[in-house]
C-alpha positions in Angstrom: 7.7 12.2 -10.3 4.7 13.0 -13.1 1.5 13.0 -10.8 -1.4 11.8 -13.1 -4.3 11.5 -10.6 -8.0 11.4 -11.6 -10.8 11.8 -9.6 -12.6 8.8 -10.2 -10.1 6.4 -12.0 -12.0 4.4 -14.6 -8.7 2.5 -15.5 -8.2 -0.8 -14.3 -5.1 -2.1 -13.1 -4.0 -5.7 -14.3 -1.4 -8.2 -14.2 -1.1 -12.0 -13.7 -1.9 -12.4 -10.0 -4.6 -9.7 -9.6 -6.8 -7.0 -11.4 -8.1 -4.0 -9.5 -9.1 -0.4 -10.0 -6.8 1.9 -8.0 -7.8 5.3 -6.7 -5.6 7.2 -9.4 -2.0 6.9 -11.0 1.2 8.4 -10.9 3.8 8.0 -12.8 7.7 6.8 -11.0 10.8 6.7 -12.8 8.7 6.5 -16.2 6.6 4.1 -15.2 2.6 4.9 -14.5 1.8 3.1 -10.8 -1.4 2.6 -9.3 -2.0 4.9 -6.1 -3.2 3.3 -3.1 -2.8 4.1 0.9 -0.7 3.1 3.0 -1.0 3.3 7.7 2.2 2.9 9.4 3.2 3.7 12.8 4.6 7.2 13.9 7.7 6.1 13.2 7.4 4.6 9.7 7.0 1.1 10.6 4.6 -1.7 9.7 2.1 -1.9 12.0 2.7 -5.9 12.5 -1.6 -6.7 12.5 -2.1 -10.3 11.7 0.9 -11.8 14.0 3.1 -10.8 11.2 6.7 -10.5 12.7 8.1 -8.7 9.8 8.8 -5.3 11.0 9.6 -2.7 8.0 10.6 0.8 8.2 9.2 3.0 5.5 10.7 6.0 3.5 8.6 8.7 2.6 10.2 9.5 -1.4 11.9 6.4 -1.9 10.8 2.5 -2.8 10.9 0.1 -0.2 10.4 -3.5 -1.2 10.6 -7.0 -0.5 13.3 -9.5 -2.5 11.8 -11.7 -5.1 12.6 -14.3 -2.9 10.3 -13.0 0.2 6.9 -12.8 -1.9 4.1 -14.7 -1.8 1.6 -14.3 -4.6 -2.4 -14.6 -3.4 -3.9 -13.7 -0.1 -1.7 -15.3 2.3 -0.7 -12.3 4.8 2.8 -12.6 4.7 5.2 -12.2 1.3 4.2 -8.8 0.7 3.6 -5.1 1.4 -0.1 -4.3 2.0 -2.1 -0.8 1.4 -5.4 -0.2 1.3 -7.1 0.6 -2.0 -8.9 3.5 -1.0 -8.9 6.2 1.3 -11.6 5.2 3.4 -10.2 1.7 3.9 -7.0 3.5 5.5 -9.0 5.5 7.9 -11.0 2.6 9.2 -7.6 0.9 9.9 -6.3 4.2 11.9 -9.3 4.3 14.1 -8.6 0.2 14.4 -5.2 0.9 15.5 -6.5 3.9 18.1 -9.5 1.7 19.4 -7.7 -1.3 19.9 -4.1 -0.2 20.5 -4.0 3.0 21.7 -1.7 3.8 18.9 -1.4 7.0 16.7 -0.8 6.2 13.0 0.1 8.2 9.7 -1.7 7.8 6.6 0.2 8.0 3.1 -0.8 8.4 -0.8 0.7 5.5 -2.0 2.4 4.3 -5.0 2.9 0.4 -5.5 5.0 -2.1 -7.9 4.4 -5.2 -8.4 1.0 -5.8 -7.0 0.1 -9.5 -6.0 -3.1 -10.0 -4.7 -6.0 -7.5 -4.5 -9.5 -7.9 -2.8 -12.1 -4.9 -2.7 -10.3 -3.1 0.2 -6.4 -3.9 0.1 -3.6 -4.9 -2.2 -0.8 -7.0 -1.4 2.3 -5.8 -3.5 6.1 -6.2 -3.7 7.1 -2.3 -3.0 5.9 1.2 -1.9 6.6 4.3 -2.3 5.3 6.7 0.3 4.5 9.9 -2.0 3.0 12.3 0.5 0.9 12.1 4.1 -2.7 12.4 4.1 
């Protein structure tokens, strides 16, 4: 895994589904990947927000991905794995989980694969690779 972090990334990610400016980039398996921030439960499961029944378990240092037939391009909450574009967005989510649900969380620097949707604060993708805990 070759780190290619930048303080303020000026490189924009773009595909047919979305365009966004990631915090930084990292090379995994010879491919530069956008870097985001993933918030998970203490036992590395998805948060289950927005009435999402799909509980996923994440593994540090390994790709966790949805199958092609499980994907939904666009802002629909289902059909992708969500992560925060910025550290501040992930920190806000961590605070929200504690204040609203009294649940501790963990935050990871995360590489993403096949982004499906992005807005100003989060990205939905097909896969995530938890790099290191923040």
